[in-house]
C-alpha positions as CSV (number, residue, x, y, z in Angstrom):
1,M,4.3,-7.3,-28.9
2,K,5.9,-10.9,-27.5
3,K,6.3,-12.2,-30.7
4,D,8.5,-9.4,-31.8
5,A,10.4,-10.0,-28.7
6,T,10.6,-13.6,-29.4
7,G,11.9,-12.6,-32.7
8,A,14.2,-10.2,-32.0
9,L,15.3,-11.7,-28.4
10,G,15.0,-15.4,-29.1
11,F,12.9,-15.9,-25.8
12,V,10.0,-14.1,-24.2
13,P,11.4,-12.1,-21.4
14,Q,9.3,-12.2,-18.0
15,K,9.0,-8.5,-17.8
16,D,11.2,-5.9,-19.5
17,I,10.9,-2.2,-19.0
18,V,8.7,-0.9,-21.5
19,Y,10.2,2.7,-21.8
20,N,13.3,1.4,-23.0
21,K,11.8,1.0,-26.5
22,L,11.4,5.0,-26.5
23,L,15.4,5.3,-26.6
24,P,17.0,6.7,-29.9
25,Y,18.9,3.4,-30.2
26,A,16.1,1.1,-28.9
27,D,16.9,-1.3,-32.2
28,K,20.1,-2.1,-30.4
29,L,19.5,-2.8,-27.1
30,D,18.1,-6.4,-27.7
31,E,21.5,-7.6,-28.9
32,E,23.5,-5.5,-26.1
33,S,21.4,-7.2,-23.4
34,N,21.7,-10.8,-24.9
35,E,25.4,-10.0,-24.7
36,I,25.9,-9.0,-21.4
37,L,23.0,-11.5,-20.0
38,G,25.2,-14.6,-21.4
39,Q,28.1,-12.7,-19.8
40,I,26.3,-12.7,-16.5
41,K,25.6,-16.2,-16.6
42,G,28.7,-17.5,-17.5
43,N,30.7,-15.6,-15.3
44,L,28.3,-15.9,-12.5
45,A,28.2,-19.9,-12.9
46,L,32.1,-20.4,-13.1
47,A,32.5,-18.4,-10.0
48,V,30.1,-20.7,-8.2
49,Q,31.7,-24.0,-9.6
50,V,35.2,-22.8,-8.2
51,R,33.6,-21.4,-5.0
52,E,35.3,-18.0,-5.6
53,L,32.6,-16.1,-3.4
54,W,34.8,-12.7,-3.6
55,P,35.2,-11.1,-5.8
56,G,33.9,-13.5,-8.2
57,V,30.4,-13.9,-7.3
58,L,30.2,-10.6,-5.7
59,F,31.2,-8.9,-9.1
60,W,28.8,-10.8,-10.8
61,T,25.6,-10.7,-8.8
62,R,26.2,-7.0,-8.4
63,K,26.6,-7.0,-12.6
64,L,23.1,-8.9,-12.7
65,S,21.5,-6.5,-10.3
66,T,23.0,-3.6,-12.6
67,Y,21.2,-5.3,-15.3
68,I,17.7,-5.6,-13.8
69,R,17.9,-1.9,-13.4
70,L,18.5,-0.9,-16.8
71,Y,16.7,-3.7,-18.7
72,G,14.4,-5.0,-15.9
73,R,13.4,-8.9,-15.6
74,K,14.6,-9.4,-19.4
75,F,15.0,-13.3,-19.2
76,T,13.6,-16.3,-19.6
77,K,11.4,-18.0,-17.2
78,E,13.6,-20.6,-16.5
79,D,16.6,-18.6,-16.4
80,H,14.6,-16.5,-13.3
81,V,13.7,-20.2,-11.3
82,L,17.4,-20.7,-11.6
83,F,18.6,-17.2,-10.6
84,V,16.5,-17.3,-7.7
85,K,17.7,-20.7,-6.4
86,L,21.2,-20.1,-7.1
87,L,20.6,-16.7,-4.6
88,Y,18.7,-18.7,-2.5
89,E,21.5,-20.9,-1.6
90,L,24.0,-18.3,-1.2
91,V,22.0,-16.5,1.2
92,T,21.9,-19.7,3.3
93,I,25.3,-20.6,3.5
94,P,26.0,-20.9,7.2
95,T,29.5,-19.4,7.2
96,M,28.4,-16.5,4.8
97,E,29.9,-12.8,6.0
98,I,27.2,-10.7,6.8
99,G,28.1,-7.7,4.4
100,M,28.0,-10.2,1.3
101,M,24.7,-12.1,2.6
102,Q,22.8,-8.7,2.4
103,G,23.8,-8.0,-0.4
104,F,22.9,-11.5,-2.2
105,T,19.7,-10.8,-0.3
106,R,18.7,-7.5,-1.8
107,L,19.4,-9.1,-5.1
108,L,16.9,-12.0,-4.5
109,V,13.9,-9.7,-2.8
110,S,14.2,-8.2,-6.2
111,L,14.2,-11.0,-8.3
112,L,11.2,-12.4,-6.4
113,K,9.3,-8.7,-6.4
114,K,6.4,-9.3,-8.7
115,K,4.8,-12.3,-7.5
116,E,2.7,-12.9,-10.7
117,L,5.6,-13.6,-12.6
118,L,6.7,-16.8,-10.7
119,S,3.6,-19.4,-9.3
120,Q,3.9,-22.2,-7.2
121,D,4.1,-24.9,-10.2
122,D,7.5,-22.8,-11.4
123,L,9.3,-22.6,-7.9
124,Q,9.2,-23.7,-4.4
125,L,11.8,-22.6,-1.5
126,P,12.4,-24.5,1.6
127,W,11.4,-22.6,4.7
128,R,13.9,-24.2,7.4
129,P,17.3,-23.3,5.8
130,L,15.9,-19.6,6.1
131,Y,14.4,-20.1,9.9
132,Q,18.2,-21.6,10.8
133,L,19.5,-18.0,9.4
134,Y,16.9,-15.9,11.3
135,E,17.4,-17.8,14.1
136,R,21.4,-17.7,13.9
137,I,21.5,-13.8,13.6
138,L,18.7,-12.6,15.9
139,Y,18.6,-14.7,18.4
140,S,22.5,-15.2,18.7
141,K,23.9,-16.7,21.5
142,T,27.2,-15.0,21.3
143,E,26.5,-11.5,20.2
144,H,25.8,-10.1,23.8
145,L,29.4,-11.4,24.5
146,G,31.1,-9.3,21.8
147,L,32.1,-12.4,19.6
148,N,29.7,-11.6,17.0
149,W,28.3,-8.5,15.7
150,F,25.5,-7.8,13.3
151,P,24.5,-4.6,12.0
152,N,21.1,-3.1,12.9
153,S,19.8,-2.8,9.6
154,V,20.4,-7.1,8.8
155,E,16.9,-7.5,10.8
156,G,14.6,-5.8,8.4
157,A,16.7,-7.0,5.5
158,L,15.9,-10.7,6.6
159,K,12.3,-10.2,7.0
160,M,11.7,-8.7,3.8
161,L,13.6,-12.2,2.3
162,V,11.5,-14.2,4.3
163,K,8.2,-12.3,3.2
164,S,9.5,-12.4,-0.2
165,C,10.3,-16.4,-0.2
166,R,6.9,-16.9,1.6
167,P,4.5,-17.8,-1.5
168,Y,6.6,-20.3,-2.8
169,F,7.1,-22.6,0.4
170,P,5.9,-26.0,-0.1
171,E,2.2,-27.2,1.2
172,S,3.5,-29.2,3.9
173,S,5.6,-26.4,5.4
174,T,2.2,-24.9,7.4
175,Q,2.4,-28.2,9.7
176,E,6.0,-28.5,9.8
177,M,6.0,-24.8,11.2
178,L,3.3,-26.0,13.6
179,D,5.4,-28.9,14.9
180,E,8.3,-26.5,15.5
181,W,6.9,-23.6,17.3
182,R,3.4,-24.8,18.8
183,P,5.2,-26.1,21.9
184,L,6.6,-22.5,22.5
185,L,3.0,-21.1,22.7
186,C,2.8,-20.3,26.5
187,P,1.0,-17.2,27.4
188,F,2.6,-16.7,30.9
189,D,6.3,-17.4,29.3
190,H,8.8,-15.2,27.4
191,T,8.7,-17.9,24.4
192,M,5.3,-16.8,23.5
193,Q,6.5,-13.4,21.8
194,K,8.9,-15.3,20.0
195,A,6.8,-18.1,18.4
196,I,4.2,-15.5,17.7
197,S,6.6,-13.6,15.7
198,Y,8.1,-16.8,14.0
199,L,4.7,-17.9,13.1
200,E,3.4,-14.1,11.8
201,L,6.7,-14.1,9.3
202,F,7.0,-17.5,8.4
203,L,3.2,-18.8,8.2
204,P,2.2,-19.1,4.1
205,T,-1.6,-17.7,3.3
206,I,-1.2,-17.6,-0.1
207,L,-2.3,-20.9,-1.5
208,P,-5.0,-22.1,-4.0
209,P,-8.5,-22.8,-2.3
210,E,-8.3,-26.7,-2.6
211,Q,-5.5,-26.6,-0.5
212,H,-6.7,-24.4,2.5
213,H,-6.9,-27.7,4.6
214,Q,-3.2,-27.6,4.4
215,G,-2.7,-23.9,5.4
216,F,-4.5,-21.8,7.3
217,K,-7.3,-24.1,8.6
218,L,-4.5,-25.9,10.5
219,W,-4.3,-22.7,12.7
220,F,-6.8,-20.5,12.4
221,E,-9.6,-21.4,14.9
222,E,-6.4,-21.9,17.8
223,L,-5.1,-19.1,17.4
224,M,-8.1,-16.8,17.1
225,E,-9.6,-18.6,20.3
226,L,-6.1,-17.7,22.0
227,W,-6.7,-14.0,20.9
228,V,-10.3,-13.7,22.0
229,S,-9.2,-15.1,25.4
230,V,-6.5,-13.1,26.1
231,Q,-7.9,-9.5,27.5
232,N,-4.5,-7.6,28.7
233,L,-3.0,-6.5,25.3
234,P,0.5,-8.6,26.1
235,A,3.3,-7.5,23.6
236,W,2.6,-10.6,21.4
237,E,-0.8,-9.6,20.5
238,G,-0.7,-6.8,18.0
239,T,1.7,-9.6,16.2
240,L,-1.1,-11.9,16.1
241,V,-3.2,-8.9,14.9
242,N,-1.2,-8.8,11.6
243,L,-1.0,-12.2,11.1
244,F,-4.7,-11.8,10.8
245,A,-5.0,-9.0,8.6
246,R,-2.5,-10.8,5.9
247,L,-4.6,-13.7,6.2
248,A,-7.7,-11.9,5.7
249,N,-6.5,-9.9,2.9
250,D,-4.9,-12.6,1.1
251,N,-7.9,-15.1,1.3
252,I,-10.8,-12.7,0.8
253,G,-14.2,-14.4,0.9
254,Y,-13.2,-17.8,2.0
255,I,-13.0,-17.2,5.5
256,D,-16.2,-16.5,7.5
257,W,-15.4,-13.5,9.9
258,D,-18.9,-12.6,10.8
259,P,-18.9,-14.5,14.4
260,Y,-15.7,-12.5,15.1
261,I,-16.4,-9.1,13.6
262,P,-18.1,-7.5,17.0
263,K,-15.0,-8.6,18.9
264,I,-12.3,-7.0,16.4
265,F,-13.7,-3.8,16.2
266,T,-14.3,-3.6,20.3
267,R,-10.9,-4.6,20.8
268,F,-9.8,-2.0,17.8
269,L,-11.4,0.8,19.7
270,R,-10.1,0.0,22.7
271,S,-6.4,-0.2,21.2
272,L,-6.8,3.4,20.0
273,N,-6.8,4.3,24.1
274,L,-8.9,7.4,23.8
275,P,-9.5,9.5,26.5
276,V,-13.0,8.5,28.5
277,G,-15.1,11.1,30.2
278,T,-14.3,14.6,31.9
279,S,-11.2,13.1,33.8
280,H,-9.8,12.0,30.7
281,L,-8.9,8.3,32.0
282,L,-6.3,6.6,30.2
283,V,-5.0,2.8,30.8
284,P,-1.5,2.9,30.8
285,R,-0.6,-0.7,29.7
286,Y,-2.2,0.1,26.1
287,L,0.2,2.8,25.3
288,T,2.8,0.8,24.1
289,N,1.1,-2.4,22.8
290,A,-1.3,-0.6,20.6
291,Y,-2.0,-2.3,17.2
292,D,-0.5,-1.6,14.2
293,I,-3.3,1.0,12.4
294,G,-1.7,-0.2,8.7
295,H,-2.4,-4.0,9.7
296,V,-6.1,-3.0,11.1
297,V,-7.1,-1.0,8.1
298,L,-6.1,-3.9,6.0
299,W,-7.8,-6.4,7.9
300,I,-10.9,-4.0,8.3
301,S,-10.9,-3.2,4.4
302,S,-10.8,-7.2,3.6
303,M,-13.8,-8.0,5.5
304,L,-16.0,-5.4,3.6
305,G,-18.4,-6.3,1.5
306,G,-20.2,-10.2,1.3
307,P,-23.5,-11.0,1.7
308,S,-23.8,-10.1,5.7
309,K,-22.8,-6.6,5.3
310,E,-21.6,-6.8,9.3
311,A,-18.3,-5.4,8.9
312,Q,-19.5,-2.0,7.5
313,K,-22.7,-1.6,9.8
314,Q,-19.4,-2.3,12.6
315,L,-17.6,0.5,10.8
316,S,-20.1,3.1,10.6
317,G,-20.9,2.6,14.4
318,L,-17.0,2.9,14.8
319,F,-17.0,6.3,12.8
320,N,-20.3,7.3,15.0
321,S,-18.7,6.3,18.2
322,I,-15.3,8.3,17.2
323,A,-16.3,11.2,15.1
324,T,-16.1,14.1,17.8
325,F,-12.5,13.0,18.5
326,F,-12.1,14.5,14.8
327,H,-13.3,17.9,15.9
328,P,-10.7,20.6,15.3
329,S,-11.0,21.8,19.2
330,N,-10.1,18.2,20.4
331,N,-5.8,17.5,20.5
332,G,-4.2,15.0,22.4
333,R,-1.7,11.9,21.7
334,W,-4.7,9.6,20.1
335,L,-5.1,12.4,17.2
336,M,-1.7,10.9,15.2
337,K,-3.2,7.3,15.4
338,L,-7.0,8.5,14.7
339,M,-5.9,10.9,11.3
340,K,-3.5,7.7,10.1
341,L,-6.6,5.4,10.6
342,L,-8.7,8.3,8.2
343,Q,-5.6,8.6,5.5
344,R,-4.9,4.7,5.2
345,L,-8.2,3.6,5.2
346,P,-9.7,4.8,1.8
347,T,-6.4,4.0,0.3
348,T,-6.4,0.3,1.5
349,V,-10.0,0.1,-0.1
350,V,-9.1,1.9,-3.4
351,R,-6.6,-1.1,-3.7
352,R,-8.6,-3.8,-2.8
353,L,-11.2,-2.3,-5.6
354,H,-8.1,-2.0,-8.3
355,R,-7.4,-5.8,-7.3
356,E,-10.9,-7.1,-7.6
357,R,-11.7,-5.0,-10.8
358,Y,-9.0,-3.9,-12.9
359,Q,-5.9,-6.3,-12.0
360,C,-5.1,-8.9,-14.8
361,A,-5.6,-12.4,-13.7
362,T,-2.7,-14.4,-12.5
363,W,-2.0,-17.3,-10.5
364,L,-2.6,-15.4,-6.9
365,P,-6.2,-16.4,-6.0
366,A,-9.1,-14.2,-7.2
367,V,-11.8,-12.8,-4.8
368,P,-15.1,-14.7,-5.4
369,E,-17.8,-12.7,-7.2
370,S,-20.2,-13.2,-4.0
371,H,-17.3,-11.4,-1.7
372,R,-16.5,-8.5,-4.0
373,L,-17.1,-5.1,-3.4
374,T,-20.9,-3.8,-4.8
375,E,-21.5,-0.3,-5.9
376,H,-23.7,-0.4,-2.5
377,D,-20.8,-1.4,-0.5
378,V,-18.6,1.7,-1.7
379,T,-21.4,4.2,-1.4
380,E,-21.8,3.0,2.5
381,F,-18.1,3.3,3.0
382,V,-17.9,6.8,1.5
383,E,-21.0,7.5,3.2
384,S,-19.5,6.3,6.8
385,M,-15.9,8.3,6.4
386,K,-17.4,11.5,5.0
387,Q,-18.2,13.3,8.0
388,P,-15.1,12.5,10.1
389,V,-12.8,13.4,7.1
390,L,-14.8,16.8,6.6
391,L,-14.2,17.4,10.4
392,A,-10.6,16.6,10.2
393,M,-10.0,19.1,7.4
394,F,-9.2,21.5,10.2
395,S,-7.4,19.5,12.5
396,K,-4.3,21.0,14.4
397,T,-2.0,18.4,13.4
398,G,-2.6,19.9,9.8
399,S,-4.8,18.7,6.7
400,L,-2.6,16.5,4.9
401,D,-4.0,13.4,6.1
402,A,-7.5,14.5,5.2
403,A,-6.4,15.8,1.9
404,Q,-5.2,11.8,1.1
405,A,-8.0,10.8,2.3
406,L,-10.5,13.0,0.3
407,Q,-8.4,12.3,-2.7
408,N,-9.0,8.1,-2.3
409,L,-12.8,9.1,-1.6
410,A,-13.0,11.4,-4.6
411,L,-11.6,8.7,-7.0
412,V,-14.5,6.6,-6.1
413,R,-17.3,8.7,-5.2
414,P,-16.5,12.2,-6.5
415,G,-20.4,13.3,-6.1
416,L,-20.6,12.7,-2.4
417,V,-17.3,13.8,-1.6
418,I,-16.5,17.2,-3.3
419,P,-19.7,19.1,-3.1
420,P,-19.0,19.5,0.7
421,V,-15.4,20.9,0.4
422,L,-16.2,22.6,-2.7
423,E,-18.9,25.0,-0.7
424,K,-16.2,25.1,2.2
425,T,-13.6,26.1,-0.2
426,Y,-15.7,29.2,-2.0
427,L,-16.4,30.2,1.9
428,A,-12.6,30.3,3.1
429,M,-11.9,32.3,-0.5
430,E,-14.5,34.9,0.7
431,T,-13.6,35.1,4.3
432,L,-10.3,37.6,4.9
433,T,-9.8,37.4,8.3
434,E,-9.4,32.9,8.7
435,P,-6.5,32.2,6.2
436,H,-6.0,28.4,8.2
437,Q,-9.3,27.7,6.7
438,L,-8.1,28.7,3.0
439,T,-4.8,26.7,3.7
440,A,-6.9,23.8,4.5
441,T,-9.4,23.6,2.2
442,L,-7.0,24.7,-0.8
443,S,-4.9,21.7,0.2
444,C,-7.7,19.3,0.1
445,M,-8.8,21.0,-3.2
446,I,-5.7,19.9,-4.3
447,G,-5.6,16.3,-3.4
448,M,-9.2,15.9,-5.3
449,A,-8.0,18.2,-8.6
450,R,-8.0,15.2,-10.9
451,S,-11.3,13.9,-9.8
452,L,-12.8,17.0,-10.0
453,V,-11.3,18.2,-13.4
454,R,-12.7,14.8,-15.1
455,G,-16.0,15.1,-14.2
456,G,-17.5,12.1,-15.5
457,R,-20.9,9.9,-15.0
458,Q,-20.8,10.7,-11.0
459,F,-19.7,14.4,-10.8
460,P,-20.5,15.7,-14.3
461,E,-20.4,19.7,-13.4
462,G,-17.1,19.2,-11.8
463,P,-15.1,20.9,-14.9
464,T,-17.4,23.7,-14.6
465,H,-16.2,24.9,-11.0
466,V,-12.2,25.2,-12.6
467,L,-12.1,28.5,-13.5
468,P,-14.1,30.0,-10.7
469,L,-11.8,28.6,-8.1
470,L,-8.5,29.8,-10.3
471,M,-10.1,33.7,-10.6
472,R,-10.9,33.3,-6.7
473,A,-8.0,31.9,-5.6
474,L,-5.9,34.7,-7.2
475,P,-6.2,36.7,-4.0
476,G,-4.4,34.0,-2.4
477,V,-0.9,35.2,-3.9
478,D,0.1,37.4,-0.8
479,P,3.7,37.8,0.0
480,N,2.5,38.8,3.5
481,D,1.2,35.1,4.3
482,F,4.3,32.9,3.2
483,S,2.3,29.6,3.9
484,K,-1.3,30.6,2.1
485,C,1.2,32.0,-1.0
486,M,2.8,28.6,-1.4
487,I,-0.4,26.6,-1.2
488,T,-2.2,28.8,-3.6
489,F,0.7,28.9,-5.7
490,Q,0.6,25.0,-5.6
491,F,-3.3,25.1,-6.1
492,L,-2.7,27.2,-9.3
493,A,-0.1,25.0,-10.7
494,T,-2.0,21.7,-10.0
495,F,-5.3,22.9,-12.0
496,T,-3.1,24.6,-14.9
497,T,-1.3,21.3,-15.3
498,L,-4.4,19.3,-15.5
499,V,-6.4,21.7,-17.6
500,P,-4.6,23.7,-20.9
501,L,-5.6,27.1,-21.2
502,V,-6.9,27.2,-24.4
503,D,-9.5,29.3,-25.6
504,C,-12.4,26.9,-27.0
505,S,-15.3,29.4,-27.4
506,S,-14.6,29.1,-31.5
507,A,-15.8,25.4,-30.8
508,L,-19.3,26.4,-30.5
509,H,-19.4,27.7,-34.2
510,E,-17.8,25.1,-35.8
511,R,-19.3,21.6,-33.8
512,D,-23.3,20.9,-33.8
513,N,-22.7,17.7,-31.6
514,L,-21.8,19.5,-28.1
515,T,-23.8,18.6,-25.0
516,E,-25.0,21.6,-23.0
517,M,-22.1,21.2,-20.7
518,E,-19.5,21.3,-23.0
519,R,-21.0,24.0,-24.7
520,E,-20.6,25.8,-21.4
521,L,-17.4,25.0,-20.7
522,C,-16.2,26.1,-24.3
523,S,-17.7,29.6,-23.5
524,A,-16.3,29.7,-19.9
525,S,-12.7,28.8,-21.6
526,A,-12.6,32.2,-23.1
527,E,-12.0,33.8,-19.8
528,F,-8.7,31.7,-19.6
529,E,-7.3,34.9,-21.1
530,D,-8.3,37.4,-18.3
531,F,-6.8,34.5,-15.6
532,V,-3.8,34.6,-17.2
533,L,-3.7,38.6,-17.1
534,Q,-4.3,38.9,-13.6
535,F,-2.1,36.4,-12.3
536,I,0.9,38.5,-14.3
537,D,-0.4,41.6,-12.9
């Protein structure tokens, strides 16, 4: 395919949009894109040379943004690097108007979005111009006087820009950053928050193993001891946890977390701010400075596996200790945080499994074989989460979070997760007096529909449940109960999309190589006609 692209285009594109080849005029796209790209490169270079930021540079950068949306990154690696360097120089011009700077920032983030296309050998970007830009805008000495005005969106745009450029900072940048911000690390001063924020945002954590001595090893022990020694959850502690979570995710298998794992889980349990005893005692200072759940689950999922299995033991203990808080009768402000934990943790573990087993090799450091998640690790993880998720199905906050958690758990271990939910679903379908149970169980079954229909080695009997579920769901089409009616329609639509309603019973006489399960499914498919007739009635 790359040879064909080279012949037609004259170069190997970085990453074009594969669906464009399905267009009726696909044979003309290469010529069209080459012409547009040539115009963009020539006119953008000319506008920069004559220093015409407006309208010249602004117009042609917008053309480049449109080109990327239409054709993808359909240019050479050399052009890609030059576009990035040019936009980086434009963004960091000190006197740049904020509106134009944000436009250039969005395009630069788009160019750097797919990290696998450009390695650290292809591109290096200095960190200090970004730091000066960030300092000048977010810690402006004139904005509070009314001499400058910055839109609210500029902070998010700058943070996204730094995150996109961070993998391409040079090797020496970590030491330079520490020299710059270490003097601000005073726990008794407001500069501590500023220093930790800068470290969390700028410190590069994606480095090849042979460069780790120039990366996180320069600061890991120091910041970890600082985090362990502080007990009163100051405002900057959550930011420090975000840094550790990113470090753990980018360097799975290269850091020994075992000495810190009990402390990590204890701190996390404390930050959940769960009520204690019958008086529901809450500590006020923990209400605002709690850890971000998204980063906590990233940290936990990155520590799973490995020879010691310590993280999984602590995770099982954590869920055992908080399982009762997921009971439908419990409700409080802590519940939203717990439901978010249930929803996001399986998602991050599935993402890690995809990274370890299915993702194509790139310049990004791979997870060592010794620390990859084994089948036993995955089974233990699903077992530890199963009971809390089944309790959370009927939560007062709704079943959506539990449905998303069950969807991801069923992807990796359908045989453990689907049977108990099926049992609850059949029971709810037979009960007419508790429609909320039917609504919750159908919502969860919709999430697990693909895993159920696919069957596979771990849950081969899954497809046999499709027809009984469809037939029993029909009474749920009740115009007097709108929520039950809508979830039933969604349930029917999901399963009929995944399963073609075709009578395959004739295959029993035409083929003699069917397994017992396949013969049973072919026989059952004769009832699809009854289902359609009952649904129409």
